N, C-alpha and C positions, 0 to 999 in steps of 0.2 A: 593602210595595214601595218602593224608592227608585231614583230616576233622576237623572242629571245632564243639563241642557240648557245647551249653550253657544251664546251669541249675541252679535253686535255690539251695541254701546250703543244704536243707533237703533232697536232692537227691544225695548227694555225693557218699553214698555207691552204689547206682545203677549205677552211673556214672563209678565208679572204676570197677564194673562188666562189664559193656558195653566197656570200655576201652580195658580190659583184652580180651574180645571176639574179638574185631577189631583187636587186635595186632595178634590173631591166623589167621586172613584173610588178614594180610600184610597191614593193614591200619594204620596210625599213627594218634590216635584220640586226640586233644588237647581240654582241658576243660576251660571253662570260666564260673565263677560262677556270677550270676546277682541277682539283688535285687528282681525283679519281672518279670514274662514274661507274657505280656498281648497283647491286639491288638495293642495298642500304641507302646510298645516296639518292635513288629515285623515291624511295619511300619517304625519306625525310623532305624532299622537295617536290610536292604533289603537283604543284600548278603546271599547266600545259606549256611546254616548250620544245624545240628541236634539240636532239642530242647528235653530236659527232663523235663516234669513238670507234673501236676496233671492228664493231659490227656494221659501221657504215653510218649513213644518215637515218635517223628515226624521229618519230613523234612520241613525246612522252607525256604522261600525266598520272597521277593517282598511283604511282608506283609501277606502272606498266610503261613498256614501250613498243613501238610497231613500226613496221616499214612494209612495203608492198613485197620485197624480197623474192624476185621471180625465180632466184636460184634454188629456194626451197620447194618450189614447184616441179622440179626435176623428176623425182619419183612418180608423181601424177602422170607428167608427159609420157615417161617411158612406159606407164601402163595403158595408156589411151591409144584407142584405135577408132577409125572411121565407123567400124561396125558396133563398137560397144558404147559409144558416147551419143546421147540423146541430142546434145547440142550440135553434133555433127550432122545428124540426120536432118535436124530442123533448119539448120543454116546450109545445107547442102555443101559441106566444106570439100567434099571430094571433087567437086567442080572448081575448086581454088577461086572462090568469089572474091570481088572486091566488096569489102564491109566496113561499115561504121559502127563503132561502139560508141553510142552517144552518152552512156553513164557509166564513166570509166571506173569508178571505185578503186579497187587496188590493182586492176589490169589482170587478174588472174584468168578470167573467161578469155579476154582477148590474147593473152599468151598461149593458151590451149588452141583457140581457133587458129591462130597464126601457124602453130606447131603443126595442125592437121591440114593447111594448105591455103588459109585465107590471106589477103593483103588487107591489114587492118589499120584503119584511122581510128586512134583512140583519142577522144575529145574530153577535155576537163578544163573546168573554168576556175576553180579554186587555186591559187597561186601555190600555197603550201603543199597541197597534195600533187599538183602538177610537178613541182620540183622533185618531190620523193618518187614520182613514177619516173622522172628524166634520170634520177640517181641510179634507180632499179634497172632501168633500160641500159645504161652504160655499163653497169657491173654484168648484166647478162650478156652484151656484146662482147665482154672479154672472156666469156665462158666457152669451151670448145663445144659442149653439146647445145648451148642456148644460142650461139652466135647468128645462125642462119635464121632462127625464128624471130630473135629480137629485130634482125634487119627488115622482117616483113611488117613490122609496126611502126607507124608514124605516129607520134605525139602531136596533138593541136591544142594549143591554149586558146580555149573559146568558150563561150556559152552555147550550148548544144542548140538551144531555140534559134539563136542568130546564125549560128554556123549553118544548120539545115536550111534556114530561111534563105541564106545567101546561095545555096547550093541549087534551090528552086529557081531563084532568079538568073541563075546562069544556066538554067536548063541542064544540069548535070544530073547523071543516073547512076546508080549503084545496084549491085545485086541484091545486098542484105543491109537492113538497118538493125542493130542488135539494141534492145532496151532491157535493162534491169534496174528499175528505180529503187533508191534506197529507202524511202519513206512510203510504203503502201498504207497510209494511215486510214484509209476508208475501207481497209479490208473487214470483212463481215466477222471473220474468227481472229482477228488480230490478238486479242486477249488471250485466247486460247493457245494460238501459236507461240506468245511470249512464254507462257508457262511450261511448254514442253521441253525447252532447253535454255540454259543461261546464254546470254549473247557472248560469242567469242570476243577475246580481248582485243582483237584488231577491229572488230565493229564497234566495241565500246569507244575506243578511241576516235574512230572515224565519226561516230554520232556526236562526240564532243567537238570535233572540229568543224562539222557540218550540221549545226543544230537544225531541228525542225521548227523554224521560226516563221514559217509562212512563206519565206522567200525560195524554199528549196522547190523546184519542180518535182511534181509526182509523177510526170511522165505524160499526163492526158495530151498536153499541147504536142509533146514530142511525136507522139503516135500520129496525130493529124499530119504533122510535118513529113514524118518519115514515109508515110504511104504516098507522099506526092513524088518521091524521088527514088524509091525502091522496089524491085520486083517482089520481094517478100519483107516483111518486118517480122522480126521475132521478139516475143516479150517473155522474159524469165520472170515466174512468179512463185510465192509459196503455193503449194499444191491446192490449198482451199481458199486463196484469195479471190476476191471479186475480179472480174475483167478490167483491165485498164481502160479508163475512159468509158467504162461500161459497155464497151463494145465486144460483140460475141466474135471469137476468132473463127477463121475459116478452116482451122485444123489444130490440133493438139497432140503433144507428146507428153505422157504423164509417168513421173517418177514417184518414189516413195516420199520424198519431202518437198519436191517442187516439179513444175511443169513448164513447158515451153508452148507460148500460144502463138499461132502463126496468122499473118494476115497477107492475102495475096492481091494487092490493089491493081496489079496489071493483068489480073485474070491468070 
């Protein structure tokens, strides 16, 4: 895999570190120094690249840029409580569970779950998204409010199917496996859902980075694997989406836009 990273000259040292990290993950990162990275530059250079600037490390394309940016989640975390969050009830976060988030995304749900007490393993197989998450975790660990929360998150570079299969072979058990598949393509009301609101900028870029090309796992196999190692499996879905793997959950928590389906394989 190859990727270009554009950066201003003052970030040369950071780029060298980034390039070395990508080499470890079998990604060839080519650097391009530019005079100034701003909104106009991004519009005039619409191809997908990484960008290293005063905002940190971002993915850029089509005039937009995005990063997990866990620090931007601080206001949400300050408002969150075990009583008010559906995800807290679904995952029993008050019991400080061991939890695997097998569908990492931008890591925002994992950050919330860690903040509310879970010890989280966050699994991501795409090297570019993984490094973006690594970068955001390092930044969070340097923040006084986020430090202890970020310390409860372990990033794992792996394919979730293989990772869960290895845990099954090792007879390892966890309290919760959390699934939030990115592409619920078989959802009955998908077109209606798409029309309700424009996809957010971050999700637009994620969909470009992780195209729905048939290789992306929709979560069906993950559900079966998760049920073999967890006391409960929690699946986040759009409220009107079909059940993952067409399996009826044992319990549900319903919100306005999404729901949490729970499976209790251990009874």
